[in-house]
All heavy atoms as an XYZ file, in Angstrom:
984
protein
N     -45.999     24.094     26.382
C     -46.776     25.191     25.845
C     -45.899     26.424     25.789
O     -44.954     26.565     26.526
C     -47.994     25.446     26.718
C     -49.101     24.455     26.454
S     -50.621     24.635     27.409
C     -50.691     26.305     27.891
N     -46.265     27.311     24.911
C     -45.517     28.543     24.739
C     -45.636     29.402     25.988
O     -46.482     29.179     26.849
C     -46.054     29.299     23.528
N     -44.787     30.398     26.070
C     -44.801     31.285     27.225
C     -46.154     31.942     27.432
O     -46.905     32.158     26.504
N     -46.456     32.294     28.655
C     -47.740     32.871     29.023
C     -47.939     34.217     28.356
O     -47.061     35.047     28.332
C     -47.798     33.018     30.552
C     -49.125     33.462     31.076
C     -50.145     32.377     30.962
C     -51.427     32.803     31.647
N     -52.539     32.020     31.268
N     -49.117     34.427     27.769
C     -49.487     35.693     27.159
C     -50.636     36.282     27.958
O     -51.094     35.702     28.927
C     -49.869     35.489     25.697
C     -48.707     35.002     24.846
C     -49.097     34.915     23.398
C     -47.926     34.411     22.585
N     -48.252     34.322     21.169
N     -51.123     37.416     27.515
C     -52.140     38.119     28.292
C     -53.547     37.586     28.096
O     -54.401     37.821     28.929
C     -52.134     39.616     27.931
O     -52.366     39.741     26.520
C     -50.823     40.259     28.308
N     -53.820     36.893     27.027
C     -55.180     36.461     26.728
C     -55.518     35.097     27.272
O     -54.920     34.602     28.215
N     -56.484     34.478     26.650
C     -56.961     33.165     27.041
C     -55.998     32.071     26.592
O     -55.196     32.270     25.691
C     -58.337     32.906     26.426
C     -59.342     33.913     26.844
N     -59.886     33.929     28.106
C     -59.893     34.944     26.177
C     -60.745     34.930     28.189
N     -60.756     35.568     27.036
N     -56.134     30.906     27.196
C     -55.336     29.756     26.798
C     -56.249     28.730     26.135
O     -57.241     28.312     26.717
C     -54.650     29.112     28.018
O     -53.763     30.068     28.597
C     -53.857     27.883     27.619
N     -55.885     28.356     24.926
C     -56.611     27.342     24.175
C     -55.686     26.135     24.085
O     -54.531     26.260     23.678
C     -56.987     27.864     22.773
C     -57.829     29.140     22.915
C     -57.724     26.778     21.980
C     -57.911     29.963     21.654
N     -56.185     24.971     24.486
C     -55.362     23.769     24.593
C     -55.992     22.635     23.801
O     -57.165     22.315     23.989
C     -55.249     23.357     26.065
C     -54.458     22.105     26.382
C     -52.975     22.325     26.109
C     -54.672     21.719     27.848
N     -55.223     22.017     22.906
C     -55.659     20.855     22.143
C     -54.998     19.612     22.735
O     -53.798     19.619     23.002
C     -55.267     21.000     20.663
C     -55.912     22.176     19.989
C     -55.193     23.335     19.751
C     -57.239     22.120     19.593
C     -55.791     24.416     19.129
C     -57.845     23.195     18.973
C     -57.113     24.351     18.739
N     -55.784     18.533     22.914
C     -55.279     17.326     23.573
C     -55.524     16.108     22.688
O     -56.631     15.881     22.206
C     -55.974     17.127     24.932
C     -55.788     18.374     25.803
C     -55.424     15.879     25.629
C     -56.731     18.442     26.980
N     -54.461     15.327     22.504
C     -54.537     14.080     21.746
C     -53.677     13.038     22.462
O     -53.297     13.204     23.593
C     -54.103     14.312     20.291
C     -54.480     13.190     19.367
C     -55.813     12.869     19.147
C     -53.518     12.445     18.729
C     -56.175     11.829     18.299
C     -53.864     11.411     17.877
C     -55.187     11.101     17.665
N     -53.332     11.971     21.791
C     -52.616     10.868     22.427
C     -51.174     11.216     22.762
O     -50.808     11.344     23.915
C     -52.648      9.601     21.534
O     -54.004      9.290     21.237
C     -52.021      8.420     22.252
N     -50.331     11.335     21.749
C     -48.900     11.487     21.991
C     -48.343     12.867     21.760
O     -47.154     13.091     21.946
N     -49.181     13.809     21.335
C     -48.762     15.195     21.124
C     -47.709     15.312     20.019
O     -46.784     16.112     20.099
C     -48.258     15.788     22.442
C     -48.050     17.273     22.378
N     -47.033     17.882     23.053
C     -48.709     18.237     21.729
C     -47.074     19.179     22.820
N     -48.092     19.418     22.020
N     -47.872     14.500     18.963
C     -46.930     14.563     17.848
C     -47.638     14.629     16.494
O     -46.984     14.575     15.461
C     -45.960     13.361     17.863
C     -46.727     12.044     17.856
C     -44.983     13.460     19.024
C     -45.865     10.820     17.659
N     -48.956     14.755     16.498
C     -49.653     14.822     15.213
C     -50.832     15.787     15.285
O     -50.684     16.974     15.045
C     -50.079     13.421     14.770
C     -50.716     13.351     13.416
C     -50.346     14.199     12.396
C     -51.706     12.432     13.151
C     -50.934     14.142     11.139
C     -52.304     12.351     11.902
C     -51.923     13.212     10.904
N     -52.005     15.320     15.651
C     -53.208     16.149     15.545
C     -53.224     17.341     16.494
O     -53.508     18.461     16.074
C     -54.459     15.302     15.728
C     -54.760     14.487     14.488
C     -56.090     13.832     14.594
N     -55.912     12.506     15.146
C     -56.860     11.603     15.219
N     -58.070     11.875     14.802
N     -56.632     10.417     15.712
N     -52.980     17.129     17.769
C     -53.036     18.258     18.704
C     -51.956     19.286     18.379
O     -52.192     20.489     18.413
C     -52.917     17.782     20.149
O     -51.711     17.074     20.360
N     -50.764     18.802     18.025
C     -49.673     19.687     17.668
C     -50.018     20.474     16.400
O     -49.808     21.683     16.328
C     -48.402     18.866     17.446
C     -47.223     19.679     16.946
S     -45.868     18.645     16.364
C     -46.540     18.040     14.816
N     -50.582     19.807     15.402
C     -50.953     20.466     14.158
C     -52.043     21.507     14.410
O     -51.989     22.618     13.868
C     -51.414     19.430     13.116
O     -50.345     18.500     12.903
C     -51.796     20.082     11.806
N     -53.021     21.172     15.230
C     -54.085     22.130     15.563
C     -53.499     23.356     16.266
O     -53.882     24.496     15.979
C     -55.140     21.464     16.440
N     -52.556     23.126     17.180
C     -51.901     24.233     17.884
C     -51.215     25.172     16.892
O     -51.442     26.383     16.898
C     -50.880     23.698     18.881
C     -50.023     24.784     19.511
C     -48.877     24.247     20.343
O     -48.802     23.036     20.618
O     -48.021     25.080     20.721
N     -50.364     24.614     16.031
C     -49.622     25.444     15.079
C     -50.551     26.127     14.084
O     -50.333     27.280     13.716
C     -48.557     24.622     14.358
C     -47.337     24.353     15.218
C     -47.075     23.071     15.675
C     -46.474     25.370     15.569
C     -45.958     22.810     16.457
C     -45.346     25.130     16.353
C     -45.087     23.844     16.801
N     -51.589     25.443     13.645
C     -52.537     26.031     12.699
C     -53.276     27.213     13.326
O     -53.417     28.271     12.702
C     -53.522     24.977     12.210
N     -53.752     27.048     14.557
C     -54.472     28.142     15.206
C     -53.544     29.318     15.481
O     -53.922     30.475     15.291
C     -55.151     27.671     16.495
C     -56.012     28.728     17.186
C     -57.088     29.297     16.257
C     -56.648     28.147     18.451
N     -52.319     29.033     15.899
C     -51.355     30.130     16.100
C     -51.157     30.925     14.812
O     -51.091     32.148     14.839
C     -50.014     29.572     16.553
C     -49.935     29.277     18.000
C     -48.500     28.979     18.362
N     -48.442     28.420     19.695
C     -47.393     27.821     20.175
N     -46.299     27.682     19.441
N     -47.400     27.342     21.407
N     -51.040     30.205     13.688
C     -50.829     30.874     12.405
C     -52.029     31.749     12.040
O     -51.865     32.869     11.554
C     -50.561     29.844     11.312
N     -53.239     31.253     12.268
C     -54.453     32.015     11.945
C     -54.584     33.240     12.854
O     -54.922     34.328     12.397
C     -55.706     31.113     12.066
C     -56.974     31.932     12.013
C     -55.711     30.060     10.971
N     -54.293     33.067     14.134
C     -54.433     34.168     15.084
C     -53.365     35.239     14.889
O     -53.627     36.422     15.100
C     -54.383     33.646     16.519
C     -55.549     32.783     16.960
C     -55.285     32.206     18.353
C     -56.851     33.569     16.950
N     -52.168     34.824     14.525
C     -51.069     35.767     14.350
C     -50.396     36.101     15.665
O     -50.941     35.870     16.751
N     -49.195     36.656     15.588
C     -48.391     36.890     16.790
C     -48.947     37.939     17.744
O     -48.665     37.912     18.923
C     -47.034     37.319     16.234
C     -47.298     37.788     14.849
C     -48.493     37.028     14.361
N     -49.761     38.843     17.281
C     -50.281     39.892     18.146
C     -51.646     39.610     18.739
O     -52.286     40.502     19.282
N     -52.106     38.369     18.687
C     -53.469     38.059     19.110
C     -53.675     38.118     20.618
O     -54.790     38.300     21.079
C     -53.876     36.665     18.617
O     -53.225     35.665     19.378
N     -52.612     37.926     21.377
C     -52.763     37.866     22.826
C     -53.287     36.536     23.318
O     -53.538     36.364     24.505
N     -53.465     35.585     22.422
C     -53.964     34.265     22.794
C     -52.793     33.311     23.028
O     -51.855     33.275     22.239
C     -54.852     33.694     21.690
C     -56.052     34.538     21.364
C     -56.994     34.680     22.543
O     -57.368     33.705     23.169
N     -57.376     35.905     22.848
N     -52.866     32.536     24.054
C     -51.879     31.499     24.336
C     -52.464     30.185     23.841
O     -53.485     29.738     24.340
C     -51.579     31.433     25.841
C     -50.440     30.501     26.160
O     -49.561     30.270     25.343
N     -50.458     29.963     27.357
N     -51.849     29.606     22.833
C     -52.336     28.360     22.242
C     -51.319     27.270     22.530
O     -50.122     27.458     22.335
C     -52.534     28.499     20.718
C     -53.061     27.201     20.123
C     -53.469     29.668     20.406
N     -51.800     26.128     23.003
C     -50.912     25.024     23.307
C     -51.544     23.694     22.978
O     -52.675     23.612     22.506
N     -50.786     22.645     23.236
C     -51.290     21.294     23.026
C     -50.545     20.365     23.958
O     -49.465     20.689     24.461
C     -51.123     20.874     21.565
O     -49.785     20.994     21.137
N     -51.148     19.207     24.201
C     -50.545     18.221     25.095
C     -51.062     16.840     24.721
O     -52.059     16.709     24.016
C     -50.883     18.533     26.554
N     -50.368     15.829     25.205
C     -50.761     14.457     24.929
C     -51.139     13.718     26.196
O     -50.767     14.111     27.299
N     -51.865     12.640     26.015
C     -52.282     11.819     27.151
C     -51.282     10.721     27.483
O     -51.369     10.102     28.532
C     -53.648     11.188     26.862
C     -54.808     12.182     26.785
C     -56.066     11.478     26.300
C     -55.023     12.851     28.126
N     -50.353     10.456     26.580
C     -49.398      9.368     26.791
C     -48.047      9.757     26.194
O     -47.965     10.637     25.339
C     -49.901      8.092     26.127
N     -47.017      9.071     26.640
C     -45.701      9.268     26.044
C     -45.733      8.705     24.632
O     -46.152      7.561     24.427
C     -44.634      8.527     26.883
O     -44.701      9.009     28.228
C     -43.258      8.748     26.318
N     -45.309      9.499     23.637
C     -45.361      9.003     22.256
C     -44.432      7.807     22.054
O     -43.370      7.717     22.664
C     -44.912     10.201     21.421
C     -44.247     11.134     22.360
C     -44.769     10.839     23.729
N     -44.859      6.893     21.195
C     -44.070      5.706     20.901
C     -42.966      5.989     19.888
O     -42.072      5.177     19.700
C     -44.978      4.593     20.375
C     -46.081      4.142     21.334
C     -46.991      3.120     20.659
C     -45.474      3.571     22.611
N     -43.047      7.115     19.198
C     -42.059      7.493     18.194
C     -42.078      9.007     18.071
O     -42.924      9.687     18.658
C     -42.386      6.836     16.843
C     -43.803      7.025     16.416
N     -44.284      8.212     15.919
C     -44.856      6.181     16.446
C     -45.570      8.096     15.651
N     -45.951      6.867     15.970
N     -41.151      9.552     17.307
C     -41.109     10.985     17.073
C     -42.139     11.415     16.049
O     -42.966     10.621     15.592
N     -42.056     12.659     15.666
C     -42.957     13.195     14.653
C     -42.685     12.468     13.345
O     -41.537     12.332     12.926
C     -42.752     14.711     14.505
C     -43.106     15.408     15.826
C     -43.584     15.265     13.351
C     -42.708     16.854     15.886
N     -43.733     11.992     12.726
C     -43.592     11.241     11.491
C     -43.133     12.160     10.356
O     -43.558     13.322     10.290
C     -44.909     10.571     11.132
C     -45.387      9.543     12.163
C     -46.802      9.105     11.871
C     -44.449      8.344     12.181
N     -42.286     11.645      9.468
C     -41.749     12.482      8.386
C     -42.822     13.164      7.541
O     -42.670     14.332      7.179
C     -40.921     11.501      7.554
C     -40.527     10.429      8.519
C     -41.691     10.308      9.477
N     -43.933     12.475      7.229
C     -44.946     13.121      6.385
C     -45.628     14.274      7.111
O     -46.045     15.248      6.480
C     -45.964     12.114      5.834
C     -47.035     11.682      6.801
C     -48.209     12.397      6.929
C     -46.861     10.542      7.578
C     -49.200     11.997      7.803
C     -47.844     10.141      8.463
C     -49.022     10.864      8.580
N     -45.714     14.211      8.442
C     -46.293     15.318      9.212
C     -45.344     16.509      9.173
O     -45.756     17.643      8.912
C     -46.575     14.884     10.672
C     -47.043     16.072     11.501
C     -47.598     13.767     10.708
N     -44.071     16.240      9.408
C     -43.076     17.317      9.361
C     -43.001     17.949      7.975
O     -42.963     19.168      7.835
C     -41.704     16.787      9.774
C     -40.670     17.880      9.880
C     -39.376     17.420     10.513
O     -39.251     16.230     10.875
O     -38.481     18.265     10.642
N     -43.022     17.132      6.933
C     -42.984     17.635      5.556
C     -44.199     18.507      5.267
O     -44.078     19.600      4.694
C     -42.925     16.458      4.555
O     -41.736     15.710      4.812
C     -42.940     16.947      3.123
N     -45.372     18.048      5.672
C     -46.603     18.801      5.447
C     -46.552     20.154      6.157
O     -46.841     21.192      5.557
C     -47.811     17.992      5.934
C     -49.110     18.749      5.847
C     -49.790     18.866      4.634
C     -49.650     19.373      6.965
C     -50.974     19.582      4.544
C     -50.829     20.083      6.880
C     -51.490     20.188      5.672
O     -52.655     20.914      5.598
N     -46.182     20.144      7.439
C     -46.161     21.391      8.198
C     -45.079     22.333      7.690
O     -45.297     23.550      7.612
C     -45.984     21.097      9.687
C     -47.183     20.405     10.336
C     -46.868     20.017     11.776
C     -48.418     21.285     10.283
N     -43.923     21.804      7.328
C     -42.851     22.627      6.773
C     -43.318     23.298      5.480
O     -43.048     24.478      5.251
C     -41.585     21.786      6.534
O     -41.158     21.240      7.788
C     -40.458     22.626      5.947
N     -44.035     22.549      4.643
C     -44.565     23.108      3.393
C     -45.559     24.238      3.660
O     -45.736     25.127      2.831
C     -45.221     22.010      2.555
N     -46.197     24.205      4.816
C     -47.150     25.254      5.210
C     -46.445     26.411      5.912
O     -47.087     27.343      6.392
C     -48.227     24.681      6.144
C     -49.107     23.642      5.496
C     -50.032     24.270      4.509
C     -51.011     23.266      3.948
N     -51.834     23.846      2.907
N     -45.100     26.321      6.039
C     -44.342     27.395      6.676
C     -44.235     27.271      8.183
O     -43.903     28.234      8.867
N     -44.522     26.090      8.715
C     -44.486     25.877     10.165
C     -43.166     25.222     10.551
O     -42.802     24.180     10.017
C     -45.668     24.976     10.615
C     -45.592     24.697     12.100
C     -46.991     25.618     10.253
N     -42.451     25.854     11.468
C     -41.195     25.307     11.966
C     -41.489     24.540     13.248
O     -41.823     25.134     14.276
C     -40.203     26.432     12.243
C     -38.892     25.944     12.825
O     -38.634     24.716     12.826
O     -38.110     26.800     13.281
N     -41.365     23.211     13.191
C     -41.640     22.391     14.376
C     -40.356     21.885     15.027
O     -40.402     21.044     15.913
C     -42.552     21.195     14.027
C     -41.884     20.272     13.002
C     -43.914     21.662     13.555
C     -42.602     18.957     12.828
N     -39.218     22.441     14.629
C     -37.936     21.945     15.122
C     -37.801     22.049     16.642
O     -37.104     21.239     17.249
C     -36.782     22.674     14.443
O     -36.828     24.062     14.719
N     -38.459     23.003     17.252
C     -38.355     23.163     18.703
C     -39.463     22.429     19.462
O     -39.507     22.475     20.696
C     -38.390     24.642     19.070
N     -40.334     21.726     18.744
C     -41.452     21.049     19.402
C     -40.965     19.898     20.279
O     -40.191     19.059     19.857
C     -42.442     20.506     18.376
C     -43.566     19.741     18.995
N     -44.594     20.359     19.667
C     -43.796     18.410     19.083
C     -45.424     19.441     20.124
N     -44.964     18.241     19.782
N     -41.447     19.886     21.502
C     -41.183     18.794     22.438
C     -42.523     18.276     22.928
O     -43.336     19.061     23.433
C     -40.369     19.295     23.651
O     -39.158     19.883     23.180
C     -40.053     18.172     24.605
N     -42.792     16.981     22.776
C     -44.067     16.452     23.267
C     -44.249     16.725     24.765
O     -43.325     16.555     25.555
C     -43.953     14.950     22.991
C     -42.987     14.849     21.862
C     -41.994     15.953     22.106
N     -45.432     17.184     25.115
C     -45.772     17.511     26.492
C     -46.910     16.609     26.941
O     -47.915     16.495     26.243
C     -46.231     18.985     26.602
O     -45.180     19.824     26.134
C     -46.613     19.353     28.009
N     -46.754     15.982     28.093
C     -47.820     15.143     28.615
C     -48.771     15.992     29.442
O     -48.354     16.851     30.222
C     -47.252     14.006     29.461
C     -48.302     12.962     29.768
C     -47.693     11.625     30.139
O     -46.500     11.448     30.146
N     -48.550     10.674     30.454
N     -50.069     15.753     29.268
C     -51.093     16.516     29.974
C     -50.997     16.284     31.474
O     -50.887     15.151     31.939
C     -52.492     16.109     29.483
C     -53.655     16.894     30.079
C     -53.611     18.356     29.652
C     -54.976     16.256     29.682
N     -51.054     17.368     32.216
C     -51.104     17.322     33.679
C     -52.296     18.157     34.131
O     -52.833     18.961     33.358
C     -49.820     17.908     34.304
O     -49.729     19.302     33.936
C     -48.576     17.151     33.862
N     -52.690     17.988     35.362
C     -53.803     18.788     35.888
C     -53.509     20.282     35.818
O     -54.369     21.065     35.394
C     -54.173     18.364     37.309
C     -55.408     19.135     37.800
C     -56.068     18.535     39.012
N     -56.536     17.184     38.841
C     -57.675     16.817     38.242
N     -58.448     17.731     37.706
N     -58.016     15.559     38.180
N     -52.306     20.757     36.201
C     -52.052     22.203     36.082
C     -52.172     22.730     34.651
O     -52.701     23.823     34.442
C     -50.627     22.366     36.616
C     -50.441     21.206     37.548
C     -51.222     20.080     36.926
N     -51.703     21.967     33.675
C     -51.839     22.400     32.279
C     -53.316     22.483     31.913
O     -53.763     23.470     31.325
C     -51.094     21.440     31.323
C     -49.580     21.581     31.514
C     -51.481     21.705     29.872
C     -48.771     20.539     30.760
N     -54.081     21.461     32.276
C     -55.512     21.447     31.969
C     -56.241     22.567     32.705
O     -57.066     23.270     32.122
C     -56.116     20.086     32.327
C     -57.587     19.884     31.987
C     -57.852     20.070     30.493
C     -58.037     18.498     32.437
N     -55.926     22.760     33.971
C     -56.595     23.798     34.765
C     -56.283     25.208     34.266
O     -57.071     26.126     34.468
C     -56.224     23.675     36.238
C     -56.863     22.462     36.908
O     -57.782     21.850     36.316
O     -56.423     22.114     38.023
N     -55.129     25.392     33.625
C     -54.742     26.706     33.116
C     -55.478     27.063     31.819
O     -55.501     28.221     31.424
C     -53.223     26.746     32.884
C     -52.750     28.130     32.520
O     -53.049     29.103     33.181
N     -52.008     28.216     31.427
N     -56.075     26.079     31.177
C     -56.730     26.324     29.885
C     -58.092     26.978     30.056
O     -58.915     26.528     30.846
C     -56.885     25.004     29.127
N     -58.318     28.028     29.303
C     -59.632     28.647     29.233
C     -60.562     27.765     28.414
O     -61.723     27.581     28.749
C     -59.531     30.044     28.581
O     -58.563     30.806     29.297
C     -60.863     30.750     28.582
N     -60.014     27.220     27.323
C     -60.740     26.285     26.474
C     -59.827     25.113     26.180
O     -58.798     25.281     25.519
C     -61.175     26.942     25.155
C     -61.790     26.005     24.104
C     -63.076     25.376     24.628
C     -62.025     26.747     22.798
N     -60.158     23.939     26.700
C     -59.423     22.711     26.393
C     -60.288     21.890     25.454
O     -61.500     21.767     25.658
C     -59.116     21.935     27.669
N     -59.670     21.332     24.429
C     -60.384     20.635     23.371
C     -59.804     19.237     23.192
O     -58.598     19.087     22.962
C     -60.272     21.416     22.041
C     -60.990     20.691     20.918
C     -60.807     22.836     22.204
N     -60.651     18.225     23.288
C     -60.244     16.843     23.020
C     -60.316     16.622     21.516
O     -61.301     16.979     20.881
C     -61.147     15.866     23.752
N     -59.281     16.007     20.961
C     -59.249     15.825     19.517
C     -60.165     14.703     19.046
O     -60.583     14.683     17.899
C     -57.819     15.601     19.031
C     -56.896     16.791     19.305
S     -57.449     18.353     18.571
C     -57.063     18.064     16.853
N     -60.508     13.740     19.900
C     -61.377     12.637     19.501
C     -62.129     12.097     20.715
O     -61.821     12.443     21.854
C     -60.559     11.530     18.839
O     -61.411     10.621     18.183
N     -63.115     11.245     20.449
C     -63.985     10.747     21.515
C     -63.245      9.905     22.553
O     -63.580      9.954     23.734
C     -65.153      9.928     20.935
O     -64.627      8.917     20.069
C     -66.118     10.815     20.171
N     -62.243      9.118     22.139
C     -61.507      8.330     23.124
C     -60.700      9.224     24.054
O     -60.565      8.946     25.244
C     -60.639      7.251     22.471
C     -59.710      7.761     21.398
O     -59.978      8.828     20.812
O     -58.707      7.069     21.118
N     -60.209     10.342     23.553
C     -59.484     11.294     24.399
C     -60.453     12.018     25.330
O     -60.139     12.257     26.500
C     -58.725     12.294     23.529
C     -57.842     11.604     22.554
N     -58.161     11.501     21.233
C     -56.692     10.917     22.731
C     -57.223     10.804     20.620
N     -56.326     10.428     21.512
N     -61.605     12.326     24.815
C     -62.643     12.960     25.627
C     -63.010     12.064     26.811
O     -63.096     12.527     27.952
C     -63.857     13.236     24.749
C     -64.958     14.030     25.393
C     -66.137     14.186     24.448
O     -66.595     13.204     23.846
N     -66.635     15.402     24.311
N     -63.184     10.771     26.551
C     -63.533      9.814     27.611
C     -62.398      9.663     28.615
O     -62.629      9.599     29.829
C     -63.880      8.458     26.997
N     -61.171      9.604     28.131
C     -60.020      9.442     29.024
C     -59.847     10.658     29.924
O     -59.554     10.532     31.110
C     -58.758      9.197     28.189
C     -57.480      9.248     28.954
C     -56.875      7.880     29.210
N     -55.655      8.020     29.959
C     -54.431      8.037     29.426
N     -54.279      7.873     28.129
N     -53.385      8.196     30.187
N     -60.046     11.843     29.393
C     -59.938     13.066     30.190
C     -61.045     13.105     31.239
O     -60.816     13.478     32.388
C     -59.958     14.311     29.283
C     -58.679     14.328     28.436
C     -60.099     15.587     30.094
C     -58.761     15.203     27.208
N     -62.244     12.691     30.864
C     -63.347     12.624     31.834
C     -63.004     11.660     32.961
O     -63.257     11.952     34.138
C     -64.636     12.196     31.134
N     -62.417     10.524     32.621
C     -62.056      9.526     33.634
C     -60.894      9.993     34.505
O     -60.966      9.925     35.732
C     -61.676      8.221     32.946
C     -61.207      7.145     33.917
C     -60.723      5.889     33.183
O     -61.079      5.665     32.030
N     -59.935      5.107     33.858
N     -59.821     10.476     33.881
C     -58.602     10.815     34.626
C     -58.647     12.182     35.301
O     -58.000     12.381     36.325
C     -57.387     10.769     33.695
C     -57.071      9.374     33.205
O     -57.720      8.404     33.656
O     -56.172      9.249     32.347
N     -59.381     13.132     34.718
C     -59.362     14.504     35.229
C     -60.742     15.018     35.637
O     -60.878     16.168     36.032
C     -58.761     15.448     34.175
C     -57.316     15.160     33.873
C     -56.974     14.367     32.791
C     -56.303     15.675     34.663
C     -55.649     14.097     32.493
C     -54.972     15.420     34.388
C     -54.640     14.623     33.299
N     -61.767     14.175     35.502
C     -63.144     14.547     35.853
C     -63.575     15.836     35.160
O     -64.219     16.706     35.744
C     -63.318     14.697     37.376
C     -63.078     13.436     38.173
C     -61.594     13.074     38.262
O     -60.765     13.897     38.580
N     -61.275     11.828     37.941
N     -63.225     15.953     33.879
C     -63.615     17.110     33.075
C     -64.221     16.633     31.777
O     -63.689     15.746     31.123
C     -62.397     17.979     32.717
C     -61.750     18.704     33.870
C     -62.211     20.132     34.076
N     -62.138     21.004     32.937
C     -61.122     21.807     32.662
N     -60.061     21.828     33.451
N     -61.167     22.588     31.617
N     -65.340     17.223     31.378
C     -65.953     16.918     30.088
C     -65.531     18.028     29.133
O     -65.869     19.191     29.319
C     -67.476     16.874     30.214
C     -68.181     16.232     29.020
C     -68.362     17.193     27.925
N     -69.078     16.628     26.766
C     -69.006     17.167     25.583
N     -68.278     18.233     25.374
N     -69.667     16.654     24.582
N     -64.731     17.654     28.136
C     -64.244     18.630     27.171
C     -64.998     18.509     25.858
O     -65.414     17.415     25.476
C     -62.752     18.406     26.888
C     -61.807     18.464     28.078
C     -60.373     18.318     27.591
C     -61.981     19.739     28.872
N     -65.130     19.608     25.146
C     -65.718     19.518     23.817
C     -64.738     18.838     22.861
O     -63.525     18.873     23.070
C     -65.940     20.976     23.416
C     -64.898     21.731     24.185
C     -64.751     20.985     25.488
N     -65.288     18.227     21.834
C     -64.463     17.644     20.780
C     -64.016     18.741     19.814
O     -64.710     19.743     19.630
C     -65.262     16.612     19.983
C     -65.653     15.331     20.688
C     -66.570     14.506     19.795
C     -64.408     14.545     21.054
N     -62.897     18.504     19.164
C     -62.417     19.417     18.129
C     -63.508     19.641     17.086
O     -63.748     20.773     16.669
C     -61.154     18.844     17.482
C     -60.621     19.703     16.375
C     -59.806     20.780     16.665
C     -60.947     19.450     15.053
C     -59.308     21.595     15.644
C     -60.459     20.253     14.031
C     -59.642     21.323     14.323
N     -64.159     18.569     16.679
C     -65.202     18.694     15.659
C     -66.378     19.551     16.141
O     -67.004     20.248     15.344
C     -65.690     17.314     15.204
O     -66.154     16.571     16.312
N     -66.669     19.522     17.436
C     -67.735     20.375     17.982
C     -67.346     21.844     17.902
O     -68.157     22.691     17.519
C     -68.013     20.025     19.446
C     -68.688     18.705     19.675
C     -68.860     18.422     21.154
O     -67.907     17.918     21.779
O     -69.956     18.731     21.675
N     -66.106     22.137     18.263
C     -65.626     23.518     18.288
C     -65.421     24.055     16.872
O     -65.806     25.175     16.560
C     -64.307     23.607     19.104
C     -63.688     24.983     19.008
C     -64.560     23.225     20.551
N     -64.831     23.248     16.002
C     -64.471     23.716     14.663
C     -65.598     23.586     13.642
O     -65.706     24.417     12.745
C     -63.242     22.952     14.168
N     -66.418     22.531     13.766
C     -67.395     22.239     12.712
C     -68.832     22.088     13.211
O     -69.709     21.744     12.425
C     -67.005     20.951     11.975
C     -65.589     20.951     11.478
C     -64.659     20.037     11.969
C     -65.162     21.868     10.523
C     -63.342     20.036     11.515
C     -63.859     21.866     10.059
C     -62.953     20.957     10.558
O     -61.661     20.951     10.121
N     -69.072     22.282     14.494
C     -70.408     22.147     15.086
C     -71.010     20.762     14.836
O     -72.201     20.617     14.591
C     -71.344     23.244     14.595
N     -70.174     19.723     14.920
C     -70.622     18.346     14.784
C     -69.929     17.500     15.848
O     -68.897     17.898     16.371
C     -70.314     17.773     13.376
O     -70.775     16.425     13.326
C     -68.836     17.800     13.068
N     -70.495     16.377     16.191
C     -69.860     15.497     17.175
C     -69.152     14.317     16.519
O     -68.751     13.375     17.193
C     -70.890     14.973     18.194
O     -71.927     14.304     17.487
C     -71.456     16.101     19.030
N     -68.985     14.362     15.212
C     -68.284     13.291     14.505
C     -66.806     13.331     14.882
O     -66.150     14.366     14.765
C     -68.428     13.483     13.001
C     -67.757     12.390     12.197
C     -67.961     12.592     10.702
O     -69.037     13.055     10.304
O     -67.030     12.286      9.962
N     -66.253     12.203     15.366
C     -64.850     12.209     15.774
C     -63.919     12.326     14.559
O     -64.276     11.927     13.450
C     -64.665     10.860     16.468
C     -65.771     10.003     15.976
C     -66.900     10.924     15.608
N     -62.749     12.899     14.802
C     -61.740     12.964     13.747
C     -61.223     11.567     13.460
O     -61.037     10.768     14.374
C     -60.561     13.830     14.203
C     -60.808     15.313     14.378
C     -59.559     15.984     14.926
C     -61.206     15.945     13.065
N     -60.984     11.306     12.207
C     -60.428     10.006     11.853
C     -58.935      9.969     12.179
O     -58.276     10.994     12.182
C     -60.689      9.697     10.390
C     -62.177      9.475     10.135
C     -62.450      8.992      8.754
N     -62.418     10.126      7.829
C     -62.400     10.016      6.510
N     -62.397      8.831      5.950
N     -62.385     11.080      5.750
N     -58.421      8.766     12.434
C     -57.017      8.605     12.773
C     -56.190      8.454     11.510
O     -56.715      8.296     10.416
C     -56.839      7.378     13.682
C     -55.663      7.555     14.631
O     -54.767      8.376     14.343
O     -55.625      6.869     15.659
N     -54.869      8.490     11.669
C     -53.945      8.433     10.546
C     -54.204      7.215      9.667
O     -54.248      7.322      8.441
C     -52.485      8.403     11.044
C     -51.519      8.223      9.891
C     -52.161      9.659     11.793
N     -54.386      6.046     10.289
C     -54.571      4.823      9.504
C     -55.867      4.850      8.690
O     -56.026      4.100      7.737
C     -54.510      3.582     10.385
C     -55.560      3.557     11.464
O     -56.125      4.614     11.803
O     -55.831      2.462     11.992
N     -56.796      5.724      9.055
C     -58.031      5.857      8.304
C     -57.909      6.902      7.186
O     -58.723      6.928      6.285
C     -59.163      6.289      9.242
C     -59.437      5.281     10.342
C     -60.348      5.838     11.414
O     -60.087      6.954     11.927
O     -61.335      5.143     11.729
N     -56.901      7.737      7.272
C     -56.745      8.855      6.333
C     -55.617      8.657      5.327
O     -55.686      9.156      4.216
C     -56.482     10.157      7.100
C     -57.618     10.580      8.004
S     -59.130     10.979      7.144
C     -58.621     12.402      6.213
N     -54.562      7.957      5.733
C     -53.367      7.843      4.908
C     -53.291      6.455      4.299
O     -53.200      5.468      5.034
C     -52.095      8.143      5.726
C     -50.850      7.988      4.870
C     -52.176      9.541      6.333
N     -53.328      6.366      2.971
C     -53.225      5.050      2.326
C     -51.910      4.356      2.703
O     -50.890      4.999      2.875
C     -53.263      5.380      0.834
C     -53.815      6.754      0.735
C     -53.463      7.450      2.013
N     -51.971      3.052      2.829
C     -50.777      2.237      3.126
C     -50.090      2.632      4.426
O     -48.875      2.538      4.533
C     -49.782      2.286      1.964
C     -50.397      1.796      0.679
O     -51.198      0.827      0.739
O     -50.085      2.360     -0.379
N     -50.855      3.077      5.389
C     -50.283      3.451      6.679
C     -49.603      2.261      7.294
O     -48.539      2.259      7.785
C     -51.367      4.004      7.599
C     -50.907      4.177      9.004
C     -51.282      3.428     10.075
C     -49.993      5.139      9.517
N     -50.680      3.858     11.218
C     -49.857      4.907     10.901
C     -49.244      6.150      8.965
C     -49.028      5.664     11.730
C     -48.424      6.906      9.783
C     -48.328      6.654     11.144
């Protein structure tokens, strides 16, 4: 996660911290802007099996996001405890966090869209995955 700022910490959590949680982190940082005082981060529940996929990097680069310094971070209790708002990206992550950390987190869809519909995975969104 980025260096500590004066405001709240918003944390997005997904599997390997190389796609959805990372994208949500960078997107929210861009919307908030550098002077927001908000600390936005993301973490994964597991060690990623591969690096950031080329289409993710291409998409984010086209949006003006530099991910060259991104390093996948695995979720730990201190990272979770430091978050003012921690958000699970999907229902399986929500269940795993409840089991491993005894915390019930809201889903991304609940926070962003006021619905409990889980986000679809890459293989459901990208043709010929």
